[in-house]
C-alpha positions as CSV (number, residue, x, y, z in Angstrom):
1,M,35.0,-37.3,-11.1
2,D,31.8,-35.7,-12.4
3,Q,32.3,-34.8,-16.3
4,P,31.4,-31.1,-17.1
5,V,27.9,-31.4,-19.2
6,E,27.7,-29.3,-22.3
7,I,25.4,-26.6,-21.7
8,D,23.4,-24.1,-24.3
9,T,25.4,-20.7,-23.9
10,T,22.9,-18.7,-25.4
11,Y,21.4,-18.8,-22.4
12,A,20.2,-14.6,-22.6
13,E,17.8,-15.6,-25.5
14,A,14.8,-14.3,-22.7
15,G,12.1,-16.6,-22.8
16,V,13.2,-20.2,-24.2
17,D,13.8,-22.6,-21.5
18,R,17.6,-24.2,-21.8
19,R,18.6,-27.6,-20.2
20,P,20.8,-29.3,-18.4
21,A,21.0,-27.3,-15.6
22,P,24.8,-26.9,-15.6
23,R,26.4,-29.7,-12.4
24,T,30.2,-28.1,-11.3
25,V,31.5,-25.2,-10.7
26,S,33.4,-25.1,-14.2
27,D,30.0,-25.5,-15.6
28,V,28.7,-22.5,-13.4
29,V,31.8,-20.6,-14.9
30,A,31.9,-21.7,-18.3
31,L,28.0,-20.4,-18.3
32,L,29.2,-17.1,-16.4
33,R,31.9,-16.1,-19.0
34,A,29.8,-16.5,-22.4
35,A,26.4,-14.5,-20.4
36,L,29.5,-11.9,-20.1
37,A,30.6,-12.4,-23.2
38,R,27.0,-10.6,-24.5
39,E,28.2,-7.7,-23.1
40,P,31.9,-7.2,-23.7
41,G,32.3,-2.8,-23.0
42,L,29.9,-3.6,-20.1
43,S,31.9,-6.6,-18.9
44,A,35.5,-4.2,-19.5
45,V,34.1,-1.2,-17.5
46,G,33.1,-3.4,-14.6
47,A,36.0,-5.0,-14.9
48,A,38.3,-1.5,-15.1
49,G,35.9,-0.7,-11.4
50,L,37.6,-4.0,-10.0
51,V,41.2,-2.9,-10.6
52,V,40.5,1.0,-9.7
53,A,39.6,-0.1,-6.2
54,L,42.7,-2.7,-6.0
55,L,44.8,0.0,-7.0
56,C,43.0,1.9,-4.4
57,L,43.2,-0.1,-2.0
58,I,46.7,-0.4,-2.5
59,A,47.2,3.2,-1.9
60,V,45.8,2.5,0.9
61,A,48.6,0.5,2.5
62,V,50.6,2.5,0.9
63,R,49.7,6.3,2.0
64,G,47.1,5.4,4.7
65,S,43.2,5.9,3.9
66,F,43.1,9.5,4.0
67,I,45.0,11.4,1.6
68,P,45.2,15.7,2.6
69,P,43.4,17.9,2.7
70,E,39.7,15.8,2.2
71,G,41.3,12.1,0.1
72,K,39.9,9.3,1.6
73,M,41.1,6.4,-0.6
74,Q,39.1,3.6,1.4
75,D,35.7,5.1,0.0
76,A,36.9,5.5,-3.2
77,A,37.9,1.5,-3.0
78,T,34.5,0.7,-2.0
79,F,32.7,2.8,-4.8
80,A,34.9,1.1,-7.7
81,F,34.2,-1.7,-5.9
82,G,30.5,-1.3,-5.9
83,V,30.2,0.4,-9.4
84,G,32.5,-2.9,-11.0
85,V,30.2,-5.6,-9.3
86,F,27.1,-3.3,-10.3
87,T,28.0,-3.1,-13.7
88,L,29.3,-6.4,-14.5
89,T,25.5,-7.6,-13.3
90,V,24.0,-5.6,-15.2
91,A,26.3,-6.9,-18.0
92,L,24.7,-10.1,-17.5
93,L,21.5,-9.3,-16.8
94,L,21.0,-6.5,-20.0
95,P,20.5,-9.0,-22.5
96,L,17.8,-10.3,-20.6
97,A,15.4,-7.5,-20.2
98,G,13.7,-7.7,-23.4
99,F,15.5,-5.2,-25.1
100,S,15.8,-4.4,-28.6
101,E,19.1,-4.4,-30.0
102,T,19.0,-0.5,-30.6
103,G,17.2,0.1,-27.5
104,R,20.0,-1.7,-25.4
105,T,23.1,-0.3,-27.7
106,R,21.1,3.4,-26.1
107,W,20.2,2.0,-22.8
108,R,24.1,0.8,-22.6
109,R,26.0,3.7,-24.1
110,L,23.9,6.1,-22.2
111,F,24.8,3.6,-18.6
112,Y,28.5,4.7,-19.5
113,I,28.0,7.9,-18.5
114,F,28.1,7.5,-15.1
115,T,30.6,4.5,-14.7
116,V,33.4,6.1,-16.5
117,Y,32.5,9.3,-15.4
118,G,31.9,8.0,-11.5
119,L,34.8,5.6,-11.5
120,L,37.3,8.8,-13.1
121,L,36.5,11.6,-11.2
122,E,36.5,9.5,-7.9
123,S,39.5,7.6,-8.3
124,I,41.5,10.9,-9.5
125,Q,40.1,12.9,-7.2
126,S,40.5,11.0,-4.4
127,F,44.5,10.5,-5.1
128,R,44.4,14.6,-5.2
129,G,43.1,14.7,-1.7
130,L,40.0,15.7,-2.9
131,D,36.0,14.8,-2.2
132,P,35.3,13.9,-5.4
133,R,31.4,14.7,-4.6
134,F,31.8,17.3,-2.4
135,P,34.9,19.3,-2.7
136,G,35.9,21.8,0.2
137,R,32.2,20.5,2.5
138,P,32.0,21.4,5.3
139,S,34.7,23.1,6.2
140,S,37.5,24.2,3.8
141,T,35.8,26.1,1.2
142,D,38.9,27.4,-0.7
143,V,40.2,23.3,-1.5
144,G,40.0,22.1,-5.0
145,S,39.6,24.6,-8.6
146,T,36.2,25.7,-9.8
147,L,37.2,22.8,-12.1
148,D,36.9,20.8,-8.8
149,K,34.0,22.3,-7.6
150,I,31.9,21.5,-11.2
151,A,32.7,18.1,-11.0
152,G,30.7,17.9,-7.7
153,P,27.7,18.5,-9.3
154,I,27.8,16.7,-12.9
155,F,28.8,13.6,-11.1
156,G,24.9,13.8,-8.9
157,L,23.7,14.7,-12.6
158,T,25.3,11.4,-13.4
159,A,23.7,9.9,-11.0
160,A,20.8,11.6,-11.9
161,L,20.6,9.8,-14.8
162,L,21.6,6.5,-13.9
163,T,18.5,5.9,-10.8
164,V,16.5,6.8,-14.5
165,L,18.3,3.8,-16.7
166,F,17.9,1.7,-13.6
167,V,14.2,2.6,-13.4
168,I,13.2,1.7,-16.6
169,F,15.8,-1.5,-17.1
170,A,13.9,-2.5,-13.8
171,V,10.5,-2.3,-15.0
172,R,10.7,-5.0,-18.1
173,F,11.4,-7.2,-16.0
174,F,7.4,-7.2,-14.6
175,R,6.7,-7.9,-17.7
176,N,5.0,-10.7,-18.3
177,D,6.4,-12.2,-21.8
178,V,10.2,-11.3,-20.4
179,L,12.0,-14.3,-18.9
180,R,8.0,-16.1,-19.8
181,D,9.9,-20.3,-19.6
182,R,11.5,-18.8,-16.1
183,P,9.5,-17.0,-13.6
184,V,11.2,-18.0,-10.6
185,L,14.2,-16.5,-11.4
186,R,12.2,-13.6,-13.4
187,L,10.9,-13.3,-9.4
188,G,14.2,-13.0,-8.4
189,I,15.6,-10.4,-11.0
190,R,12.3,-8.1,-9.6
191,Y,13.0,-8.1,-6.0
192,G,16.7,-7.4,-7.1
193,V,16.2,-4.3,-8.7
194,A,13.8,-3.2,-6.2
195,A,15.9,-3.7,-3.6
196,V,18.6,-1.9,-5.4
197,V,15.4,1.1,-5.9
198,L,16.0,1.5,-2.4
199,S,19.6,2.0,-2.7
200,F,18.8,4.4,-4.9
201,G,17.0,5.7,-2.8
202,V,19.5,6.2,0.2
203,G,22.2,7.7,-2.4
204,I,19.2,10.5,-2.6
205,I,19.3,11.2,0.4
206,M,22.8,11.6,0.9
207,S,23.5,14.1,-1.7
208,V,21.1,16.5,-0.4
209,I,23.0,16.0,3.2
210,A,26.1,15.3,1.5
211,T,27.5,13.0,3.8
212,R,26.4,9.9,5.2
213,D,26.1,10.1,8.6
214,V,22.7,11.3,10.4
215,G,22.1,13.0,13.8
216,D,24.5,11.9,16.3
217,S,24.9,8.3,15.1
218,G,23.0,7.7,12.1
219,N,24.5,6.1,9.2
220,L,23.4,5.0,5.9
221,L,25.5,3.5,4.3
222,L,24.4,-0.3,5.7
223,A,21.3,0.6,3.5
224,H,23.3,1.3,0.5
225,A,24.7,-1.7,0.6
226,L,21.8,-3.4,1.5
227,G,20.3,-1.9,-1.6
228,V,22.8,-2.3,-4.2
229,H,24.0,-6.1,-3.1
230,G,20.7,-7.5,-3.6
231,I,20.7,-7.3,-7.3
232,Q,23.5,-10.0,-7.5
233,L,21.9,-12.1,-4.1
234,V,18.0,-12.6,-4.6
235,P,18.2,-13.5,-7.9
236,A,21.5,-15.0,-7.4
237,V,19.0,-17.6,-5.2
238,G,16.5,-17.4,-8.4
239,L,19.3,-18.9,-10.2
240,L,19.8,-21.7,-8.0
241,L,16.4,-22.4,-7.9
242,Y,15.6,-22.4,-11.7
243,W,18.4,-24.8,-12.3
244,G,16.5,-26.9,-9.2
245,E,13.7,-26.7,-11.1
246,V,15.4,-28.2,-14.4
247,C,16.5,-31.1,-11.9
248,D,13.1,-31.3,-10.9
249,V,13.8,-31.2,-7.3
250,F,12.6,-28.1,-5.8
251,R,8.7,-28.1,-4.8
252,H,7.2,-24.4,-4.1
253,R,9.9,-22.9,-5.9
254,T,7.9,-19.6,-5.6
255,T,6.9,-19.7,-2.0
256,W,10.7,-19.0,-1.7
257,I,12.0,-16.4,-3.8
258,H,9.1,-14.6,-2.4
259,A,11.2,-15.5,1.6
260,A,14.0,-14.9,0.3
261,G,12.7,-11.6,-1.5
262,I,11.2,-10.4,1.1
263,G,13.9,-10.9,4.0
264,W,16.4,-9.1,2.2
265,L,14.4,-5.8,1.8
266,A,13.4,-5.7,5.4
267,A,16.8,-5.6,6.3
268,G,17.6,-2.9,4.0
269,A,13.9,-0.9,4.8
270,A,14.4,-1.2,8.6
271,A,18.4,-0.6,8.2
272,L,17.4,2.6,6.9
273,V,14.9,3.5,9.0
274,Q,17.4,2.9,12.1
275,A,19.9,5.3,10.3
276,L,17.2,8.1,9.3
277,A,16.6,8.0,13.4
278,G,19.8,8.6,14.1
279,R,20.8,5.7,15.2
280,P,24.2,3.5,15.4
281,P,24.2,0.2,12.8
282,L,23.4,-2.9,14.5
283,E,22.7,-1.5,17.4
284,I,21.4,-3.9,20.2
285,S,17.4,-2.9,18.9
286,G,14.1,-4.3,17.6
287,L,15.4,-2.4,13.9
288,T,18.7,-4.7,14.4
289,A,16.6,-7.6,14.7
290,V,15.1,-7.4,11.9
291,I,18.0,-6.8,9.4
292,V,19.6,-9.6,11.2
293,T,16.3,-11.8,10.5
294,G,16.2,-10.7,6.1
295,V,19.7,-11.0,6.1
296,A,19.8,-14.7,8.1
297,V,16.3,-15.7,5.8
298,W,18.1,-14.8,2.9
299,A,21.1,-17.2,3.5
300,A,18.7,-20.0,5.1
301,V,17.3,-20.5,1.7
302,A,20.6,-19.4,-0.4
303,G,22.3,-22.2,1.4
304,Y,19.0,-25.1,1.3
305,S,19.4,-23.6,-1.9
306,L,22.6,-24.2,-3.2
307,M,23.0,-28.3,-1.2
308,S,19.5,-28.7,-2.7
309,W,20.9,-28.1,-6.6
310,R,24.1,-30.0,-5.7
311,R,22.2,-32.9,-4.7
312,A,20.4,-33.2,-7.3
313,A,23.2,-31.7,-10.1
314,H,25.1,-35.7,-9.1
315,A,22.3,-37.7,-8.4
C-alpha cells in the first residue's frame, strides 16, 4: 500500500517550486486543508454557505420549494451553495494572487460584505416567503415592507462591489511575477477567472431584467453556472498538470490547459448566446453542440490529466 508522502504545506507562498507532488487522496486532502487554513475567515464563510444550502434543502423537503407569497427555497439553496463553493475557492486562490499583506486584508474585508450580506438576505427572505432581490415583482407590489424593498437594491450594490473586487483579483494572475514557477497552474487560473467574469456579466443582465428568463424559452442560469464554476474546474486541470509536471510525465502541458480552458469558455459563451436568443437551454441546435463539445473537451483533458498523474504518482 502506498504511504502518504510528506508535503510542503506552505504551497501558498507563490513563486517557489514544491516537490514532491501529492501521491494519494489523503495527500491531496492534507494539502487542501493546509491551504484553507491560510484563510480561516473565508473558509468559515464558505462552509457556512454550504450549511445554509443544506438548511434550505431541508426546508424544501419539509415545506416545499415555494413559500407564499414569493419565496423560492430551491433558488436560495442554489445561491447559498454557489456562494459557499465560490468563497472556498477564493480562500484557496487569494494567497496565490501576490497581494501585499495589507492589500490582501483589505480585499478580504470588502469581499465579506457581499458574501455575508448575500447569504443572510437570500436565506432569511426566502424563509419569510419574499423574493430577496426583487420583493413584490413583477405583480405583488405590496409584498414586503419598505425595508424589504430597500434590501434588494443594496444586494445589487454589494454584487457590483464584488464584480470590481473580482476584476482586481483576476488581474493579479495576469502578472508574470505571480506563480512564476507554476505557469501551467497560473494559465488554468487565468481561464477560470475569465469564466467568472463572463458569469458576472450574465448576473448583471439578470439584475437589469429582474429575471433569469429571456423571451419565450431562454434561461440565463446555465451560462451563469458554467461561468461561476469555471474557477474551480479549469484551475483543477491546471493543478493536475502541475503535479504531472513535478512527476515529469506530461508534455505540451500548455496545449492541454488551453484546450480545457477554451472548451469551457466556448460552452459558457454559447449558452449565453442561446439564452439571449430566447431559445431553451440544451435544445437541439448548433449552439447546444458547442456547449456539449466544450464541456466534453474539458472533461477529456481533466480525465486524462487525472489518470496520468495517478499513474505517475504510483510509478
